[in-house]
C-alpha positions in Angstrom: -22.4 -19.5 28.0 -19.1 -20.2 26.2 -20.2 -23.7 25.1 -23.0 -22.2 23.1 -20.5 -20.3 21.1 -18.8 -23.5 19.8 -20.7 -23.4 16.5 -19.0 -20.0 15.8 -15.6 -21.7 15.4 -16.5 -23.4 12.0 -19.0 -20.6 11.2 -16.4 -17.8 11.1 -14.0 -19.8 9.0 -16.9 -20.8 6.6 -17.8 -17.1 6.3 -14.1 -16.2 5.6 -14.0 -18.9 2.8 -17.1 -17.5 1.1 -16.0 -13.9 1.3 -12.4 -14.5 0.3 -13.3 -16.8 -2.5 -15.9 -14.3 -3.9 -14.2 -11.0 -3.2 -10.6 -11.8 -2.3 -9.1 -9.8 -5.2 -10.6 -6.6 -3.8 -9.8 -7.2 -0.2 -6.6 -6.1 1.7 -3.9 -8.7 1.3 -6.3 -10.4 -1.2 -8.3 -11.8 1.7 -5.4 -13.3 3.6 -5.9 -11.0 6.6 -9.6 -11.9 6.8 -8.8 -15.6 6.7 -6.2 -15.2 9.5 -8.6 -13.1 11.5 -11.3 -15.8 11.2 -9.1 -18.6 12.5 -7.7 -16.2 15.1 -11.2 -15.5 16.3 -11.9 -19.3 16.4 -8.8 -19.8 18.5 -9.9 -17.1 21.0 -13.4 -18.6 21.2 -11.9 -22.0 21.9 -10.7 -20.8 25.3 -14.2 -19.6 26.3 -15.7 -22.9 25.1 -13.1 -24.9 27.0 -13.6 -23.0 30.2 -17.3 -23.7 30.0 -16.9 -27.4 29.3 -14.3 -27.8 32.1 -16.5 -25.9 34.6 -20.0 -27.1 33.7 -19.4 -30.4 31.9 -20.2 -31.5 28.3 -23.3 -30.4 26.5 -25.1 -30.8 23.2 -27.3 -28.5 21.1 -29.4 -29.5 18.1 -32.5 -28.6 16.1 -34.5 -30.5 13.5 -32.9 -30.4 10.1 -35.6 -32.3 8.2 -38.5 -34.5 9.4 -40.1 -37.0 7.0 -42.5 -38.4 9.7 -40.6 -41.7 10.1 -37.2 -40.1 10.3 -36.1 -36.9 12.0 -32.5 -35.8 11.3 -31.2 -33.1 13.6 -28.4 -30.6 12.9 -26.4 -30.1 16.1 -23.2 -30.4 17.9 -21.7 -32.2 20.9 -19.1 -30.3 23.0 -17.2 -32.6 25.3 -13.6 -32.9 26.4 -12.6 -34.9 23.4 -14.0 -32.2 21.1 -12.2 -29.6 23.2 -8.8 -31.2 22.6 -9.4 -31.4 18.9 -10.8 -27.8 18.7 -7.7 -26.5 20.4 -5.3 -28.5 18.2 -7.0 -27.5 14.9 -7.4 -23.8 15.7 -3.9 -23.4 17.1 -2.0 -25.2 14.3 -4.2 -23.6 11.6 -3.5 -20.2 13.0 0.2 -20.8 13.1 0.2 -22.2 9.5 -1.8 -19.4 8.1 0.5 -16.7 9.7 3.5 -18.6 8.3 1.9 -18.7 4.9 1.7 -14.9 4.7 5.4 -14.8 4.0 5.9 -18.2 2.5 3.3 -17.8 -0.2 3.9 -14.2 -1.0 4.0 -13.5 -4.7 1.9 -16.5 -5.6 -0.6 -15.6 -8.4 -3.4 -17.4 -6.5 -2.5 -16.0 -3.1 -6.1 -15.1 -2.1 -7.5 -18.5 -3.3 -4.9 -20.2 -1.2 -6.2 -18.6 2.0 -9.8 -19.2 1.0 -9.0 -22.9 0.8 -7.3 -22.8 4.2 -10.5 -21.3 5.7 -12.6 -24.1 4.1 -10.2 -26.8 5.3 -10.2 -25.5 8.9 -14.0 -24.9 8.9 -14.6 -28.5 7.7 -12.4 -30.0 10.4 -13.8 -27.9 13.1 -17.4 -28.8 12.1 -16.4 -32.5 11.9 -15.2 -32.4 15.5 -18.4 -30.9 16.7 -20.8 -33.2 14.7 -23.2 -35.1 17.0 -24.7 -37.4 14.4 -23.2 -39.6 11.6 -24.9 -37.9 8.7 -23.5 -34.5 9.6 -20.2 -36.2 10.4 -20.0 -37.8 6.9 -20.8 -34.5 5.1 -18.0 -32.7 7.0 -15.7 -35.7 6.4 -16.2 -35.3 2.7 -15.5 -31.6 2.9 -12.2 -32.3 4.6 -11.4 -34.6 1.7 -12.4 -31.9 -0.8 -10.2 -29.3 1.0 -7.2 -31.6 1.0 -7.7 -32.4 -2.7 -7.8 -28.7 -3.6 -4.7 -27.8 -1.5 -2.6 -30.8 -2.5 -3.2 -29.9 -6.1 -3.0 -26.2 -5.5 -0.1 -25.9 -8.1 -2.2 -27.9 -10.6 0.0 -26.7 -13.5 2.6 -29.2 -12.3 1.6 -32.6 -13.4 3.1 -34.2 -10.2 0.8 -32.0 -8.1 -2.4 -32.8 -10.0 -1.5 -36.5 -10.0 -0.9 -36.4 -6.3 -4.2 -34.7 -5.6 -6.0 -37.3 -7.6 -4.1 -40.1 -5.9 -5.1 -38.8 -2.5 -8.7 -38.2 -3.5 -9.2 -41.7 -5.0 -7.3 -43.6 -2.3 -9.2 -42.0 0.5 -12.5 -42.4 -1.4 -12.2 -46.2 -1.1 -12.2 -45.7 2.7 -15.0 -43.2 2.4 -17.3 -45.6 0.6 -16.7 -48.2 3.4 -17.4 -45.6 6.0 -20.7 -44.6 4.3 -21.7 -48.3 4.2 -20.9 -48.7 7.8 -23.0 -45.7 8.7 -25.9 -47.1 6.7 -25.5 -50.5 8.4 -25.8 -48.8 11.8 -28.8 -46.7 10.6 -30.6 -49.8 9.4 -30.1 -51.5 12.7 -31.0 -48.5 14.9 -33.2 -46.2 12.8 -31.1 -43.2 13.8 -27.9 -41.3 13.0 -27.6 -39.8 16.5 -24.3 -41.0 18.1 -25.7 -40.9 21.7 -28.7 -43.1 20.7 -26.5 -45.6 18.8 -24.1 -45.9 21.7 -27.0 -46.4 24.2 -28.6 -49.1 22.0 -25.4 -50.9 21.5 -24.6 -50.9 25.3 -28.1 -52.1 26.0 -27.7 -55.1 23.7 -30.2 -53.9 21.1 -27.7 -54.2 18.2 -26.5 -57.6 17.2 -22.9 -58.5 17.5 -22.7 -59.2 13.8 -23.9 -55.6 13.0 -21.4 -54.1 15.5 -18.5 -56.1 14.1 -19.5 -55.3 10.5 -20.1 -51.6 11.1 -16.9 -51.1 13.1 -14.8 -52.8 10.5 -16.2 -50.5 7.8 -15.8 -47.5 10.0 -12.2 -48.4 10.6 -11.5 -48.8 6.9 -12.8 -45.2 6.5 -10.5 -44.1 9.3 -7.5 -46.0 7.8 -8.0 -44.2 4.5 -8.0 -40.7 6.0 -5.2 -41.5 8.5 -3.0 -43.2 5.9 -2.9 -46.6 7.5 -1.6 -49.6 5.6 -2.6 -50.4 2.8 -4.0 -46.9 2.1 -0.8 -45.0 3.2 0.5 -44.5 -0.3 -1.3 -41.2 -0.9 0.4 -39.3 2.0 4.0 -39.1 0.7 2.8 -37.9 -2.7 0.7 -35.2 -1.0 4.0 -33.4 -0.4 3.5 -31.8 -3.9 1.3 -29.2 -2.2 2.8 -26.1 -0.6 4.8 -26.9 2.5 2.4 -25.1 4.9 -0.4 -27.2 3.5 1.7 -30.3 4.4 2.0 -29.0 8.0 -1.7 -28.6 8.2 -2.6 -32.0 6.7 -0.1 -33.9 8.8 -0.6 -32.1 12.1 -4.2 -31.1 12.7 -6.7 -31.9 9.9 -6.8 -34.6 7.3 -4.9 -37.4 8.9 -6.1 -36.5 12.4 -9.7 -37.1 11.3 -9.3 -40.9 11.1 -7.8 -41.2 14.6 -10.5 -38.9 15.9 -13.2 -41.1 14.3 -12.1 -44.3 16.0 -11.8 -42.5 19.3 -15.2 -40.9 18.9 -16.7 -44.3 18.1 -14.9 -46.0 21.0 -18.2 -47.1 22.8 -18.8 -49.3 19.7 -15.3 -50.5 19.2 -15.0 -51.8 22.8 -17.9 -54.1 22.0 -16.0 -55.6 19.1 -12.7 -57.0 20.5 -11.9 -58.8 17.3 -12.1 -55.5 15.4 -9.8 -53.9 18.0 -7.3 -56.7 17.3 -7.4 -55.7 13.6 -7.0 -52.0 14.5 -3.9 -52.8 16.6 -2.4 -55.1 13.9 -2.8 -52.5 11.1 -1.4 -49.8 13.4 1.7 -51.8 14.2 2.2 -52.8 10.6 2.0 -49.1 9.6 4.5 -48.2 12.4 7.1 -50.4 10.8 6.4 -49.5 7.2 6.4 -45.8 7.8 9.6 -45.9 9.9 11.5 -48.2 7.5 10.6 -46.0 4.5 11.6 -42.8 6.3 15.1 -44.3 6.8 15.9 -44.2 3.1 14.1 -41.1 1.8 16.2 -38.2 0.6 13.4 -35.6 0.2 13.1 -33.8 3.5 9.3 -33.5 3.2 8.9 -37.2 2.3 10.9 -38.2 5.4 8.5 -36.2 7.5 5.5 -37.7 5.6 6.6 -41.3 6.3 7.3 -40.2 9.9 3.7 -39.1 10.1 2.5 -42.4 8.7 4.5 -44.3 11.4 3.2 -42.0 14.2 -0.4 -42.5 13.1 0.3 -46.2 13.3 1.3 -45.7 17.0 -2.0 -44.0 17.6 -4.0 -46.8 15.9 -1.9 -49.3 17.9 -3.0 -47.5 21.1 -6.6 -47.3 20.0 -6.6 -51.1 19.3 -5.0 -51.6 22.8 -7.8 -49.8 24.6 -5.5 -46.8 25.1 -8.0 -44.3 23.7 -6.7 -41.5 26.0 -3.1 -42.3 25.1 -3.9 -42.2 21.4 -5.5 -38.7 21.6 -2.7 -37.4 23.8 -0.1 -38.6 21.2 -2.3 -37.1 18.5 -2.2 -33.8 20.4 1.5 -33.8 21.0 2.3 -35.0 17.5 0.2 -32.3 16.0 2.4 -29.6 17.5 5.8 -31.1 17.0 5.0 -32.3 13.5 3.7 -28.8 12.5 7.0 -27.4 13.9 9.0 -29.9 11.8 7.1 -29.1 8.6 7.3 -25.3 9.0 10.9 -25.7 9.8 11.3 -27.8 6.7 9.6 -24.9 4.8 12.2 -22.5 6.2 15.0 -24.9 5.1 13.5 -25.2 1.6 13.1 -21.5 1.3 16.8 -21.0 2.4 17.9 -23.7 -0.1 16.2 -22.0 -3.0 13.5 -24.7 -3.2 15.9 -27.6 -3.0 14.5 -30.5 -0.9 17.2 -33.2 -1.2 18.9 -33.6 2.1 22.0 -34.9 0.3 22.5 -31.3 -0.9 22.3 -29.8 2.6 24.6 -30.1 5.6 26.1 -27.5 7.9 22.9 -25.5 8.2 23.2 -25.3 12.0 25.3 -22.1 11.9 23.3 -20.6 8.9 19.8 -21.2 10.2 20.2 -21.0 14.0 16.5 -20.5 14.8 15.4 -23.3 12.5 18.1 -25.5 14.0 16.8 -25.0 17.5 13.2 -25.6 16.4 14.1 -28.7 14.5 16.1 -30.2 17.4 13.2 -29.7 19.8 10.7 -31.1 17.4 13.0 -34.0 16.3 13.8 -35.0 19.9 10.1 -34.9 20.8 9.4 -37.1 17.8 12.2 -39.5 18.9 10.6 -39.7 22.4 13.5 -38.2 24.3 12.7 -37.1 27.9 11.4 -34.6 28.9 9.9 -33.4 25.6 6.2 -33.9 24.8 6.7 -36.9 22.5 8.3 -38.9 25.4 5.2 -38.6 27.6 2.7 -39.3 24.8 4.6 -42.3 23.3 5.3 -43.8 26.8 1.5 -43.6 27.4 1.0 -45.5 24.1 3.5 -48.1 25.0 2.1 -48.6 28.5 -1.4 -49.2 27.0 0.1 -51.8 24.6 2.0 -53.5 27.5 -1.1 -53.4 29.8 -3.6 -54.7 27.2 -1.5 -56.6 24.6 1.4 -58.1 26.4 5.2 -58.2 26.2 5.5 -59.2 22.6 3.4 -56.3 21.3 5.2 -54.0 23.7 8.6 -55.2 22.4 7.4 -54.5 18.8 6.4 -51.0 19.8 9.9 -50.4 21.3 11.5 -51.5 18.0 9.3 -48.9 16.2 10.5 -46.3 18.7 14.1 -47.3 17.9 13.6 -46.9 14.2 12.0 -43.5 14.9 15.1 -42.3 16.8 17.3 -43.6 14.0 15.6 -41.7 11.2 15.4 -38.5 13.3 19.2 -38.7 13.9 19.8 -39.2 10.2 17.6 -36.2 9.3 19.2 -33.9 11.9 22.8 -34.9 11.0 22.5 -34.7 7.2 20.6 -31.4 7.2 22.3 -29.5 10.0 25.6 -31.1 10.9 28.8 -31.8 9.0 30.0 -29.6 6.1 27.7 -28.0 3.5 27.4 -30.3 0.5 26.2 -27.7 -2.1 26.5 -24.1 -3.0 22.9 -23.5 -1.9 23.8 -24.8 1.6 26.8 -22.6 1.8 24.7 -19.5 0.9 21.6 -20.4 3.0 20.3 -17.7 5.3 17.6 -17.8 8.1 14.0 -17.4 6.9 12.3 -14.0 7.2 10.8 -13.0 10.6 7.2 -13.6 9.2 8.1 -17.3 8.9 10.3 -17.5 12.0 7.8 -16.2 14.5 5.2 -18.9 14.0 7.9 -21.5 14.2 9.1 -20.1 17.5 5.5 -20.0 18.8 5.1 -23.7 18.2 8.3 -24.5 20.1 6.7 -24.1 23.5 3.9 -26.7 23.0 6.2 -29.0 21.1 8.6 -29.0 24.0 6.3 -28.7 27.1 3.0 -30.2 26.2 4.0 -33.5 27.9 3.5 -31.7 31.2 -0.2 -32.0 30.6 0.1 -35.7 31.3 1.1 -35.0 34.9 -1.1 -34.0 37.9 -0.7 -30.4 39.1 -2.8 -29.3 42.1 -6.5 -29.7 41.3 -5.6 -30.9 37.8 -5.3 -34.7 37.8 -3.5 -35.1 34.5 -4.6 -35.5 30.9 -5.8 -39.1 31.4 -8.3 -38.0 34.1 -9.2 -34.9 32.2 -10.2 -36.7 29.0 -13.0 -38.9 30.2 -15.1 -39.7 27.2 -15.7 -43.5 27.7 -18.2 -45.2 29.9 -15.4 -47.0 31.8 -13.4 -43.8 32.4 -9.7 -43.4 31.7 -6.3 -44.0 33.2 -4.1 -41.2 34.6 -0.6 -41.0 33.4 2.0 -42.8 35.6 5.7 -43.4 35.4 6.2 -47.2 35.1 9.7 -48.5 35.3 9.0 -51.3 32.9 8.1 -48.7 30.2 10.1 -45.6 31.2 13.6 -47.1 31.4 13.5 -49.3 28.3 11.8 -46.6 26.2 14.2 -43.9 27.3 17.3 -46.0 27.0 16.5 -47.4 23.6 15.4 -44.1 22.1 18.5 -42.2 23.5 20.9 -45.0 22.4 19.3 -45.3 19.0 19.6 -41.5 18.5 23.3 -41.5 19.4 23.9 -44.5 17.3 22.2 -42.8 14.4 24.3 -39.7 14.7 27.5 -41.8 14.7 26.4 -43.9 11.7 25.8 -40.8 9.5 29.0 -39.0 10.2 30.4 -40.1 6.9 29.0 -38.8 3.7 26.2 -41.1 2.6 26.0 -42.8 6.0 27.5 -46.0 7.3 24.1 -47.7 7.7 23.0 -47.5 4.0 26.5 -48.7 2.9 26.4 -51.6 5.3 22.9 -52.6 4.2 23.8 -52.2 0.5 26.7 -54.5 1.0 25.1 -57.2 3.2 21.5 -57.2 2.2 21.1 -55.2 -1.0 17.7 -56.6 -1.7 16.3 -54.9 1.4 17.6 -51.4 0.5 16.3 -51.9 -3.1 12.9 -52.8 -1.7 12.8 -49.8 0.6 14.0 -47.5 -2.3 11.0 -48.8 -4.2 8.6 -48.2 -1.3 8.2 -52.0 -0.8 6.8 -52.2 -4.3 3.3 -51.3 -3.0 2.9 -48.5 -5.5 4.0 -50.9 -8.3 1.4 -53.4 -7.2 -1.3 -50.7 -7.2 -0.2 -49.4 -10.5 -0.2 -52.9 -12.0 -3.7 -53.5 -10.6 -4.9 -50.2 -12.1 -3.4 -50.9 -15.5 -4.2 -54.6 -15.8 -7.4 -55.0 -13.8 -9.2 -51.7 -13.3 -8.5 -50.3 -16.8 -9.0 -53.6 -18.6 -12.2 -54.2 -16.7 -13.3 -50.6 -17.5 -12.7 -51.2 -21.2 -14.8 -54.4 -21.1 -17.6 -52.5 -19.3 -17.3 -49.7 -21.9 -17.5 -52.3 -24.7 -20.6 -53.9 -23.2 -22.1 -50.5 -22.7 -21.4 -49.4 -26.3 -22.2 -52.7 -28.1 -25.1 -54.1 -26.0 -26.7 -51.2 -24.0 -26.2 -48.5 -26.6 -26.0 -50.2 -30.0 -28.4 -53.1 -29.3 -30.6 -51.6 -26.6 -30.9 -47.9 -27.4 -29.9 -47.5 -31.0 -31.7 -50.7 -32.2 -34.9 -49.5 -30.8 -34.6 -46.3 -32.8 -33.6 -48.2 -35.9 -36.6 -50.6 -35.6 -39.0 -47.6 -35.2 -37.4 -45.9 -38.2 -37.6 -49.1 -40.3 -41.3 -49.7 -39.3 -42.1 -46.1 -40.4 -40.4 -46.6 -43.7 -42.4 -49.8 -44.4 -45.7 -48.5 -43.1 -45.6 -45.3 -45.1 -46.3 -47.2 -48.3 -49.6 -48.2 -46.8 -50.6 -44.6 -46.2 -51.0 -43.5 -49.9 -54.2 -41.5 -49.6 -55.8 -43.4 -52.5 -59.2 -45.1 -51.9 -58.3 -47.8 -54.5 -55.2 -48.8 -52.5 -57.1 -49.1 -49.3 -59.8 -51.2 -51.0 -57.2 -53.5 -52.5 -55.6 -53.9 -49.0 -59.0 -54.8 -47.5 -59.7 -57.3 -50.2 -56.3 -59.0 -49.9 -56.6 -59.1 -46.1 -60.1 -60.7 -46.4 -58.8 -63.3 -48.9 -55.9 -64.2 -46.6 -58.3 -64.6 -43.6 -60.6 -66.8 -45.7 -57.7 -69.0 -46.9 -56.5 -69.4 -43.3 -60.0 -70.4 -42.1 -60.4 -72.9 -45.0 -57.0 -74.5 -44.6 -57.2 -74.8 -40.9 -60.9 -75.9 -40.8 
């Protein structure tokens, strides 16, 4: 019975959005309590749905949406274990973020609208997870993009926020167009949008290899846009212009999670396109290094976490491209909780620092923000992959998938990415919490109010202990056996010495090395790099010049091309095509009006002249 309630998860959040958006100013707390009640209800319902799926297996429910005779599109949902994992992540993190926002956003003039948008965002992501056909999936996909645009640009009065919202919207729109084309390619080949039918036809050999390759490449481009993979990653750091709780939601459970979920959901197609999986793995590994390298040099605490998210999403894509679909989803789940904890902790730090976000102005906050310090250490060590925290288990699973299916070279590259992760985590923890305060704001900082601290403390448990889900306990065979959503099954988590010891040793050593390097003000590592290879630090400070390249392309290609198109439209289409037709009609009327005099003598003269002309023509040509 619980599975049939799954549709209520997005429904209650949608209802909260409509009511709060329309009537929020007259509701208690300007609608915030209704929004929190809705996502709280969704979280409670999730447990009933999960119990039903675990006990009775997956199920699907649908009804005809429209029927044109040749095409029937159904509106329905599929509830399996992959959907269950995502429903739990989205509802839990969204609930924590909204409770945190009650205190963090207090006093904002658009307080009610903020919670309405949160409800829309959560509803869109929950509906996306449950979609059982590509048409419904694409609609909810676009709604997720709309929610992120509105929340990133929530403080639209600030030019930086409005520009960041536009950048996110336009960058991800490139991927969305590719995704739409990929969906249409599949529809043309199969005549259906239903995922189950498409997978069955593909596995039966009824879809050509060319179509499978083309559609999966286009679908991956769409996923890369949403999940901020190279070269679409540039929008995510700028998205930090939105309120900090929004950043936590985008980075942990909604926007960026959608792309990873899409590739995992379409796994039965991707496994039939090994060349495309190579592309997924390559882009993922490239993104790991770009995100980690740029996180090393950032000074804004939120941007460090943003580049960290980019890098961790790269690990997930690397796992997906290495047939580690279960490992990727497990890392997505663990990352969702510890990254939400990091962002909410960052919000508490920014609140205590009077809205200052530069880590060079911090230091010594361990004694002034003890609860935040503990939360940040747990989440940071989980991110660094330190045993026995959740990130260790999920990242080890990713690395084993890479070693098992890609080989030693790819595995070594993944280890290097883990080392960089531990280094920037150590830098962040030391410069924010250790040493001496480096500003008056740091010396006066005080712990965040209880309304912000309680959600942070609630997230500490899953951030620390979620890795235990990887292990077998009694009748539970571990996350790898639980999450069976592929035809060839999944692999249970195991401790492998070839992965466990190098991963743990390198992460721990890199973390300790990072702490020692940053004991001096400014850090030994940046000073050494600046002295030996200054061009590298300059390139990293300029974000590898990728934003410069994109801006040059916009200024000198897109805008110039747009001006040429506008000139053609004005001079040829408008002036010559549309206006010339009107001018010709007007001129003809002006000329012909002299013929319409109303005088019989004029008409007789016209007839006579015309007859004479005809006679002359006949005589001269005869």
